[in-house]
C-alpha positions as CSV (number, residue, x, y, z in Angstrom):
1,X,-2.7,-5.3,-16.4
2,X,-2.7,-8.4,-13.3
3,X,-1.9,-6.1,-10.3
4,X,0.4,-7.6,-8.1
5,X,0.6,-4.5,-5.7
6,X,-1.4,-2.7,-3.4
7,X,-2.6,0.5,-3.5
8,X,-3.0,1.6,-0.3
9,X,-5.1,-0.8,1.0
10,X,-5.5,-1.6,-2.5
11,X,-3.2,-4.5,-4.3
12,X,-1.0,-2.7,-6.8
13,X,1.5,-4.7,-8.6
14,X,3.8,-7.4,-7.2
15,X,5.2,-9.1,-9.8
16,X,8.3,-7.5,-9.5
17,X,9.2,-9.1,-7.0
18,X,7.7,-12.9,-7.3
19,X,8.8,-13.6,-4.1
20,X,6.3,-10.8,-2.9
21,X,3.2,-12.0,-4.4
22,X,1.8,-14.0,-1.8
23,X,2.3,-11.3,0.3
24,X,-0.5,-9.5,2.3
25,X,-0.6,-6.5,4.5
26,X,-1.0,-7.4,8.4
27,X,-3.9,-8.3,9.5
28,X,-5.0,-5.0,11.1
29,X,-3.3,-2.4,8.5
30,X,-5.6,0.5,7.4
31,X,-4.5,2.3,4.4
32,X,-1.5,-0.4,4.3
33,X,0.1,0.8,7.5
34,X,-0.2,-1.0,11.1
35,X,-1.7,0.8,14.3
36,X,1.9,1.0,14.9
37,X,2.4,3.0,12.1
38,X,0.3,5.6,12.5
39,X,0.7,5.5,16.4
40,X,4.3,6.9,15.0
41,X,3.2,9.4,12.7
42,X,1.2,10.9,14.6
43,X,-1.6,11.0,12.8
44,X,-4.9,9.3,12.5
45,X,-5.7,6.5,10.0
46,X,-7.8,7.3,7.0
47,X,-11.6,5.5,7.3
48,X,-11.4,1.8,7.6
49,X,-13.2,-0.2,4.2
50,X,-14.1,-3.4,4.3
51,X,-15.2,-4.3,7.8
52,X,-11.9,-3.0,9.4
53,X,-12.7,-0.9,12.2
54,X,-9.6,0.6,14.4
55,X,-10.3,0.5,18.1
56,X,-9.3,3.0,19.9
57,X,-6.4,1.5,22.5
58,X,-6.5,2.1,26.4
59,X,-3.6,4.3,25.7
60,X,-5.2,6.8,23.8
61,X,-8.4,7.0,25.4
62,X,-6.4,8.0,28.3
63,X,-3.9,10.3,26.3
64,X,-7.4,11.9,25.4
65,X,-8.3,12.2,28.7
66,X,-5.4,13.7,30.0
67,X,-5.2,16.0,27.3
68,X,-8.8,17.2,28.5
69,X,-7.6,17.6,31.8
70,X,-4.5,19.6,31.0
71,X,-6.5,22.1,28.8
72,X,-8.9,22.0,31.5
73,X,-6.5,23.7,34.0
74,X,-4.6,26.1,31.3
75,X,-8.1,27.6,31.1
76,X,-8.2,27.9,34.7
77,X,-5.0,29.7,34.8
78,X,-1.8,27.1,35.5
79,X,1.0,28.0,33.9
80,X,4.1,26.9,32.6
81,X,4.8,23.4,33.4
82,X,1.1,21.2,34.3
83,X,2.7,18.2,36.5
84,X,2.1,14.3,36.2
85,X,-1.9,13.9,37.1
86,X,-2.7,10.4,38.6
87,X,-5.1,8.4,36.8
88,X,-6.3,4.6,37.5
89,X,-4.5,1.4,36.3
90,X,-5.4,-1.1,33.8
91,X,-4.6,-4.6,33.3
92,X,-2.7,-3.5,30.6
93,X,-0.3,-1.0,32.0
94,X,0.1,-3.5,35.2
95,X,1.0,-6.1,32.3
96,X,3.5,-3.6,30.2
97,X,4.6,-1.7,33.2
98,X,3.9,1.4,31.9
99,X,3.8,3.8,28.8
100,X,7.7,3.6,28.2
101,X,9.7,0.5,27.1
102,X,11.8,0.5,24.3
103,X,11.5,3.6,21.9
104,X,12.1,2.6,18.5
105,X,15.2,4.0,16.7
106,X,16.6,5.3,20.3
107,X,19.4,3.2,21.8
108,X,18.3,2.1,25.3
109,X,15.2,2.0,27.0
110,X,12.4,4.8,27.7
111,X,11.3,4.7,31.0
112,X,10.5,7.3,33.7
113,X,7.0,7.7,32.5
114,X,4.1,6.6,34.1
115,X,0.6,5.6,31.9
116,X,-1.5,8.9,32.7
117,X,1.1,11.2,32.7
118,X,2.1,14.7,30.6
119,X,5.2,15.6,29.6
120,X,7.0,17.8,32.0
121,X,10.1,19.8,32.6
122,X,12.8,18.8,34.7
123,X,12.0,15.3,35.5
124,X,15.6,14.7,34.0
125,X,19.1,16.4,34.3
126,X,18.6,16.5,30.4
127,X,15.0,18.2,31.0
128,X,15.6,21.2,32.9
129,X,15.0,24.5,31.0
130,X,18.3,25.4,31.7
131,X,19.7,22.5,29.9
132,X,17.7,22.8,27.1
133,X,18.6,26.5,26.9
134,X,22.1,26.0,27.1
135,X,22.2,23.2,24.3
136,X,20.2,25.2,21.6
137,X,22.2,28.4,22.4
138,X,25.6,26.3,22.4
139,X,25.2,23.9,19.5
140,X,22.2,25.8,17.6
141,X,19.6,23.3,18.5
142,X,18.6,20.7,20.9
143,X,15.9,17.7,21.0
144,X,15.6,15.7,23.8
145,X,12.2,13.0,25.1
146,X,11.0,14.8,28.1
147,X,9.3,11.5,29.9
148,X,12.9,9.3,29.4
149,X,15.0,12.2,29.2
150,X,16.6,10.8,26.5
151,X,18.5,12.9,23.9
152,X,18.7,10.4,20.6
153,X,21.5,9.2,19.4
154,X,19.9,7.5,16.0
155,X,16.7,8.1,14.4
156,X,14.7,10.3,11.5
157,X,13.5,13.8,13.2
158,X,10.4,15.5,11.6
159,X,8.3,18.5,12.4
160,X,4.6,17.5,13.9
161,X,3.3,20.5,13.1
162,X,2.7,23.0,10.1
163,X,5.3,25.9,10.8
164,X,2.5,28.1,11.1
165,X,0.6,26.3,13.9
166,X,0.2,28.3,17.0
167,X,1.7,25.1,18.9
168,X,5.0,25.9,17.6
169,X,7.1,28.9,19.1
170,X,9.1,30.9,17.3
171,X,10.7,34.0,19.3
172,X,14.0,36.0,18.7
173,X,17.5,35.3,20.4
174,X,16.8,37.9,22.8
175,X,13.4,36.5,24.1
176,X,14.5,33.2,24.2
177,X,14.8,32.2,27.8
178,X,13.9,29.3,29.8
179,X,10.1,31.1,30.3
180,X,9.7,30.8,26.8
181,X,11.0,26.8,27.1
182,X,8.3,26.6,29.9
183,X,5.5,27.8,27.5
184,X,6.3,26.1,24.9
185,X,6.2,22.3,26.9
186,X,2.9,23.4,28.6
187,X,1.7,24.1,25.6
188,X,2.3,21.0,24.1
189,X,2.3,18.5,27.2
190,X,-0.3,16.2,25.4
191,X,1.7,16.1,22.6
192,X,5.2,15.8,23.7
193,X,3.5,12.5,26.2
194,X,3.6,10.1,23.3
195,X,5.9,8.0,22.1
196,X,8.6,9.1,20.2
197,X,7.6,12.9,20.2
198,X,10.7,15.7,21.3
199,X,11.2,18.9,22.5
200,X,13.0,20.3,19.6
201,X,14.8,23.5,19.0
202,X,16.8,25.2,16.8
203,X,18.0,28.8,15.6
204,X,16.7,29.3,12.1
205,X,19.1,31.1,9.3
206,X,16.8,34.2,10.3
207,X,18.4,34.1,13.8
208,X,15.3,33.2,15.5
209,X,14.7,30.6,17.5
210,X,11.9,27.9,17.0
211,X,10.5,25.3,19.1
212,X,8.5,22.6,18.1
213,X,7.4,19.3,18.5
214,X,9.6,16.5,16.5
215,X,8.4,13.0,15.8
216,X,11.2,10.3,15.7
217,X,11.1,7.3,13.5
218,X,13.1,4.1,13.1
219,X,15.5,5.1,10.1
220,X,13.9,2.2,7.6
221,X,10.6,4.4,7.9
222,X,11.7,6.8,5.9
223,X,9.0,6.8,3.5
224,X,6.8,7.2,6.4
225,X,8.8,10.3,8.2
226,X,8.9,11.7,5.1
227,X,5.2,11.4,4.3
228,X,4.4,13.1,7.2
229,X,6.4,15.8,6.9
230,X,5.2,16.3,4.0
231,X,1.8,16.8,5.6
232,X,2.9,19.0,7.5
233,X,4.3,21.3,5.1
234,X,8.5,20.5,6.1
235,X,11.1,21.0,3.4
236,X,13.4,18.3,5.3
237,X,14.5,16.1,8.3
238,X,17.0,15.3,10.4
239,X,18.7,12.0,9.9
240,X,20.4,12.0,14.1
241,X,22.3,8.9,13.1
242,X,23.9,10.1,10.3
243,X,23.9,14.1,11.6
244,X,22.3,15.0,8.1
245,X,18.9,16.5,7.1
246,X,16.7,14.5,4.4
247,X,14.1,16.1,2.1
248,X,10.6,16.0,2.3
249,X,9.6,16.7,-1.2
250,X,5.6,17.5,-2.3
251,X,4.3,14.8,-4.0
252,X,0.9,16.4,-5.7
253,X,3.4,19.3,-7.1
254,X,5.6,16.4,-8.8
255,X,2.5,14.6,-10.3
256,X,1.6,17.9,-11.4
257,X,4.9,19.2,-13.0
258,X,5.5,19.2,-16.5
259,X,8.8,16.6,-15.6
260,X,6.1,13.8,-14.5
261,X,4.2,14.6,-17.7
262,X,7.4,13.7,-19.8
263,X,8.0,10.8,-17.8
264,X,4.6,9.6,-18.6
265,X,5.6,10.5,-22.6
266,X,8.4,8.6,-22.9
267,X,7.2,5.2,-21.1
268,X,4.0,5.7,-23.3
269,X,6.6,5.7,-26.2
270,X,8.4,2.6,-25.3
271,X,5.1,0.8,-24.5
272,X,3.8,1.5,-27.6
273,X,7.1,0.4,-29.5
274,X,6.7,-2.8,-27.6
275,X,2.4,-3.5,-28.1
276,X,3.0,-3.1,-31.3
277,X,4.8,-6.3,-31.7
278,X,1.9,-8.5,-30.4
279,X,-1.6,-9.4,-32.3
280,X,-3.1,-7.5,-29.8
281,X,-2.4,-3.7,-30.3
282,X,-4.5,-2.1,-27.5
283,X,-4.0,-3.8,-24.1
284,X,-7.5,-4.3,-22.6
285,X,-9.2,-4.8,-26.0
286,X,-11.4,-7.9,-25.5
287,X,-13.8,-8.2,-28.3
288,X,-12.5,-10.1,-31.4
289,X,-9.6,-11.5,-29.1
290,X,-9.0,-15.0,-27.5
291,X,-11.1,-14.3,-24.6
292,X,-14.7,-13.7,-27.5
293,X,-13.5,-16.7,-29.2
294,X,-13.2,-19.0,-25.7
295,X,-16.0,-17.7,-24.0
296,X,-18.3,-16.0,-26.0
297,X,-19.7,-12.1,-26.5
298,X,-22.4,-13.0,-23.7
299,X,-19.5,-13.6,-20.7
300,X,-17.7,-10.9,-21.7
301,X,-18.8,-8.9,-18.4
302,X,-17.7,-12.2,-16.2
303,X,-14.5,-12.2,-18.1
304,X,-13.6,-8.6,-17.0
305,X,-15.2,-9.1,-13.5
306,X,-12.6,-12.3,-12.8
307,X,-9.9,-10.9,-14.2
308,X,-10.2,-7.7,-12.2
309,X,-11.0,-8.8,-8.9
310,X,-8.1,-11.8,-9.2
311,X,-5.7,-9.2,-10.5
312,X,-4.5,-8.2,-7.3
313,X,-1.2,-9.5,-5.1
314,X,-0.9,-11.7,-9.3
315,X,0.8,-11.7,-11.8
316,X,-0.8,-11.5,-15.5
317,X,0.1,-15.1,-16.1
318,X,-1.4,-16.4,-12.7
319,X,-4.4,-13.6,-12.9
320,X,-5.7,-15.4,-16.5
321,X,-5.3,-19.1,-15.1
322,X,-7.3,-18.1,-11.1
323,X,-9.5,-16.1,-14.0
324,X,-10.4,-19.2,-16.2
325,X,-11.5,-21.4,-13.0
326,X,-13.8,-19.3,-12.1
327,X,-15.3,-18.9,-15.4
328,X,-15.6,-22.4,-15.7
329,X,-17.8,-22.4,-12.2
330,X,-20.0,-19.8,-13.7
331,X,-20.4,-21.3,-16.8
332,X,-21.1,-24.9,-15.3
333,X,-23.2,-23.5,-12.7
334,X,-21.4,-24.6,-9.6
335,X,-21.1,-22.1,-6.4
336,X,-18.0,-19.2,-7.2
337,X,-16.8,-19.9,-3.6
338,X,-15.5,-23.3,-3.2
339,X,-13.1,-23.5,-0.2
340,X,-12.8,-27.0,-0.3
341,X,-11.5,-27.0,-4.0
342,X,-7.8,-27.7,-4.7
343,X,-5.3,-26.9,-7.4
344,X,-5.1,-30.5,-9.5
345,X,-1.9,-32.7,-10.3
346,X,-0.5,-30.9,-13.6
347,X,-1.0,-27.4,-13.0
348,X,0.1,-24.9,-15.4
349,X,1.7,-22.2,-12.8
350,X,3.5,-22.1,-9.4
351,X,0.9,-23.2,-7.3
352,X,1.3,-26.5,-6.1
353,X,-1.1,-29.6,-6.4
354,X,-3.6,-29.9,-3.6
355,X,-3.1,-26.4,-2.5
356,X,-6.2,-23.4,-2.4
357,X,-6.7,-20.8,-4.9
358,X,-4.7,-17.9,-3.5
359,X,-6.6,-15.1,-1.9
360,X,-10.5,-16.3,-2.5
361,X,-11.7,-15.9,1.1
362,X,-10.3,-12.2,0.8
363,X,-12.2,-12.0,-2.6
364,X,-15.1,-13.0,-2.1
365,X,-17.3,-10.0,-2.2
366,X,-15.5,-8.9,-5.3
367,X,-15.9,-12.7,-7.2
368,X,-19.4,-12.5,-6.3
369,X,-20.0,-8.8,-8.1
370,X,-18.2,-10.4,-10.7
371,X,-20.4,-13.4,-11.5
372,X,-23.7,-11.4,-11.5
373,X,-21.9,-8.7,-13.7
374,X,-22.2,-6.1,-11.4
375,X,-18.8,-4.3,-12.8
376,X,-19.4,-0.7,-11.0
377,X,-19.8,-2.0,-7.9
378,X,-16.4,-4.0,-7.7
379,X,-14.7,-2.5,-4.2
380,X,-11.6,-0.6,-4.8
381,X,-10.9,1.6,-7.3
382,X,-8.1,0.1,-9.0
383,X,-10.2,-2.9,-9.4
384,X,-13.0,-1.3,-10.4
385,X,-11.5,0.6,-13.3
386,X,-9.8,-2.4,-14.3
387,X,-13.1,-4.1,-15.7
388,X,-14.3,-1.2,-17.1
389,X,-11.2,-0.9,-19.0
390,X,-11.7,-4.5,-20.5
391,X,-15.2,-3.6,-20.5
392,X,-14.3,-1.1,-23.3
393,X,-14.6,2.4,-21.5
394,X,-12.4,5.0,-22.8
395,X,-11.6,6.9,-19.6
396,X,-10.6,4.1,-16.8
397,X,-7.4,4.2,-15.8
398,X,-5.4,1.8,-14.0
399,X,-3.1,2.8,-11.4
400,X,-0.6,0.0,-9.6
401,X,2.5,-0.9,-8.4
402,X,4.4,0.3,-11.2
403,X,2.9,3.6,-11.8
404,X,3.5,4.5,-8.2
405,X,6.8,4.4,-8.7
406,X,6.9,6.7,-12.1
407,X,5.0,9.4,-9.4
408,X,8.0,9.0,-7.3
409,X,11.6,10.8,-6.7
410,X,13.3,8.9,-3.5
411,X,16.2,11.3,-4.0
412,X,14.1,14.3,-3.1
413,X,11.3,12.5,-0.6
414,X,8.9,12.5,-3.4
415,X,7.2,9.7,-2.3
416,X,3.5,8.4,-3.4
417,X,2.8,7.0,-0.1
418,X,4.1,5.3,3.1
419,X,4.3,1.8,2.0
420,X,5.9,1.1,-1.4
421,X,4.4,0.4,-4.6
422,X,0.6,2.1,-3.4
423,X,-1.0,4.7,-4.0
424,X,-3.9,5.8,-1.6
425,X,-7.4,4.8,-3.1
426,X,-9.5,6.2,-0.3
427,X,-12.2,9.3,-1.1
428,X,-11.1,11.9,1.2
429,X,-14.4,14.0,2.7
430,X,-13.0,16.9,1.0
431,X,-10.9,17.6,-2.3
432,X,-9.7,14.9,-4.7
433,X,-8.2,11.8,-3.1
434,X,-4.5,10.3,-4.3
435,X,-5.8,8.3,-6.7
436,X,-8.4,10.4,-8.8
437,X,-5.4,13.1,-8.3
438,X,-3.0,11.1,-10.6
439,X,-5.6,9.7,-13.0
440,X,-6.9,13.4,-14.0
441,X,-3.1,14.0,-14.8
442,X,-3.2,10.7,-16.7
443,X,-6.1,11.3,-18.7
444,X,-4.8,15.5,-19.8
445,X,-1.2,13.7,-21.0
446,X,-3.3,11.5,-22.6
447,X,-5.8,13.7,-24.5
448,X,-2.9,16.1,-25.2
449,X,-1.2,13.6,-27.3
450,X,-4.6,12.1,-29.3
451,X,-5.6,8.7,-26.8
452,X,-8.0,7.9,-25.1
453,X,-6.9,7.9,-21.1
454,X,-7.4,3.4,-21.0
455,X,-4.9,3.3,-23.7
456,X,-2.5,5.6,-23.2
457,X,-2.4,4.8,-19.4
458,X,-1.6,1.0,-20.5
459,X,1.2,2.1,-23.0
460,X,2.6,4.4,-20.0
461,X,2.5,0.8,-17.7
462,X,3.9,-1.5,-20.1
463,X,7.1,0.8,-20.6
464,X,7.4,1.2,-17.0
465,X,7.5,-2.6,-16.8
466,X,10.1,-3.4,-20.1
467,X,12.3,-0.8,-18.5
468,X,12.5,-1.5,-15.4
469,X,12.9,-5.6,-16.7
470,X,15.5,-4.3,-18.8
471,X,17.4,-1.8,-17.3
472,X,17.0,-2.8,-13.6
473,X,16.2,0.9,-13.2
474,X,13.1,3.8,-13.5
475,X,14.4,7.5,-14.0
476,X,17.7,7.0,-12.3
477,X,15.6,4.6,-9.1
478,X,17.3,1.0,-8.8
479,X,14.9,-2.0,-9.5
480,X,15.4,-5.5,-9.8
481,X,15.2,-6.2,-13.5
482,X,15.8,-9.8,-13.0
483,X,13.0,-10.0,-10.8
484,X,10.2,-9.2,-13.8
485,X,9.8,-12.1,-15.8
486,X,7.4,-12.9,-18.7
487,X,6.1,-10.4,-21.5
488,X,4.3,-6.9,-20.7
489,X,1.6,-8.3,-23.1
490,X,-1.9,-7.8,-23.4
491,X,-4.2,-10.2,-20.9
492,X,-5.7,-11.1,-24.4
493,X,-2.2,-12.3,-25.7
494,X,-1.2,-14.3,-22.1
495,X,-4.5,-15.6,-22.4
496,X,-4.4,-16.9,-25.5
497,X,-0.8,-18.0,-25.1
498,X,-2.1,-20.3,-22.2
499,X,-4.4,-21.5,-24.1
500,X,-2.1,-22.5,-26.8
501,X,0.4,-24.7,-24.2
502,X,-2.6,-26.6,-22.8
503,X,-3.9,-27.5,-26.2
504,X,-0.4,-28.7,-27.8
505,X,0.1,-30.6,-24.1
506,X,-3.2,-32.6,-24.4
507,X,-3.0,-32.9,-28.2
508,X,-6.1,-30.9,-29.3
509,X,-6.5,-27.6,-31.9
510,X,-7.2,-24.6,-29.8
511,X,-10.7,-24.2,-31.0
512,X,-11.3,-27.8,-29.4
513,X,-10.0,-26.7,-26.1
514,X,-12.0,-23.1,-26.9
515,X,-15.0,-25.5,-26.8
516,X,-14.2,-27.0,-23.8
517,X,-13.9,-23.5,-21.6
518,X,-16.8,-22.2,-22.9
519,X,-18.8,-25.8,-21.9
520,X,-17.8,-24.7,-18.7
521,X,-15.2,-28.2,-18.8
522,X,-11.8,-26.8,-18.7
523,X,-9.7,-24.0,-17.1
524,X,-6.4,-23.4,-17.4
525,X,-4.7,-24.4,-14.0
526,X,-3.5,-27.9,-14.4
527,X,-2.5,-29.5,-17.8
528,X,-5.0,-31.6,-17.2
529,X,-8.7,-32.0,-18.5
530,X,-10.1,-32.5,-14.2
531,X,-13.1,-30.2,-15.2
532,X,-14.9,-32.8,-16.7
533,X,-16.9,-35.8,-14.1
534,X,-15.6,-38.7,-16.1
535,X,-12.0,-38.3,-16.8
536,X,-12.0,-36.8,-12.6
537,X,-13.6,-39.9,-11.9
538,X,-10.8,-41.7,-13.7
539,X,-8.2,-39.5,-12.2
540,X,-9.2,-40.3,-9.2
541,X,-9.0,-44.0,-9.2
542,X,-5.8,-44.0,-10.9
543,X,-4.8,-41.6,-7.8
544,X,-5.8,-44.2,-5.4
545,X,-4.2,-47.1,-7.8
546,X,-0.9,-45.5,-7.0
547,X,-1.6,-45.0,-3.1
548,X,-2.2,-40.8,-3.5
549,X,-5.6,-41.1,-2.2
550,X,-5.1,-38.4,-0.3
551,X,-3.9,-36.2,-3.1
552,X,-6.7,-37.4,-4.8
553,X,-9.3,-36.4,-2.3
554,X,-7.6,-32.8,-1.8
555,X,-7.9,-32.0,-5.7
556,X,-11.3,-31.7,-5.7
557,X,-14.2,-32.2,-3.3
558,X,-17.1,-30.7,-5.0
559,X,-20.3,-32.7,-6.6
560,X,-17.9,-34.6,-8.4
561,X,-17.2,-37.0,-5.9
């Protein structure tokens, strides 16, 4: 299935929102999040894949050094609050005027915090131990940013550490006093100096006083706030502006639940009913299909590889169009990567004449591996699984944006990822990664109903897509159903539809066009047979006679010049 989305650094399906199909992650995104988002989360980003290496900023280097100095001082017996430590300035510090600036989600600037400092009590009237103590006892809780002295008026607050973490402090009411606040601030001096960090207190239902470090997130970062809270075992966060808590669920618990299995079975039934109306009853089958008729059995590994490589951020129809051009290049012996190639006139898809095939540069590695037939070496789990599914592997499971949505229940704070439509594909050093975790439960559900994981997961995907398209919702979560266009049928049936349309336009039989595709003289990007040297030369001559030579020069700049 042409994937139009990303799966944490991996692209998941975006055909649900066609206007987003050309979107890519920010240039320095890791795991689908920008460095800014990772800083807000208070977490380290996962190990980078491909060629991205996240540099350590000057701020992080200084904070790391400060944390070490604070620890050294504390080991030396310096009690309670550790005062600000001087640090050498840098051009960046001089440029930005210090660490402060505007704290996202908070009205007003977060001033008063010099670079190289650690958080300290008493720098502002709102940060004295007495003010924090009084606010806690009067209102049942208190939250303040120590560097700026700001008490937040909006934003999402989530505990930074697990409840059992020794950096949190829990004391009985009779033991709660300014000295306890000083102790907590000293323990967390470095953490409280980070952007968005707040010293938080509240009176628990057991009557005890809880002191922690709360991280503040902008109100539009509910996913990021919730996933961070999930990692630290929180059950709820607090929306300051709304004056109410928000739930923090456990995504893996939900994926392992009978409720999620029931969801999969229901969508599989919907998808099976839908697919039964089309020639290809199984989504991934290539043998005996339009693919084999057009390209021959010997070229099916490349069909699978190019289909998988061009699936990310593409709807199924555009996916098949792009695949056909890479198959043409492979069969004709041309270079697979052609930066100067331009979409010809008479396009069969949304891409304008004179434009490059979208995302070719970002797909170079996988396109070359697909051409060589090295499907097991394709980068990204989703891409690799798709190629294996098309090749007939019964245990391949392809998870994309639609699958990510099925694993979620936003109303209960259950999210697959901090980025919408994403399942993390990275392999952790220990344990099972998110992609393989879902795949395991999908495989169990498939075997329970006597289906191969490959075919069952495709049934579910089809059911999800058709449900959203027809009802604008998925298990109570609303989506734009009108944004989903086209059928949810198999790749082979979509490919056959495109072949039929082009053959009809050219006034030839599908068998004749199949022969052209197999000989490397045609693709499905255009209604024109511009791949032929003779026809291409005549077309360029006609373009020049119409005063459109520039477009003719753009359309193809390869050996046919």
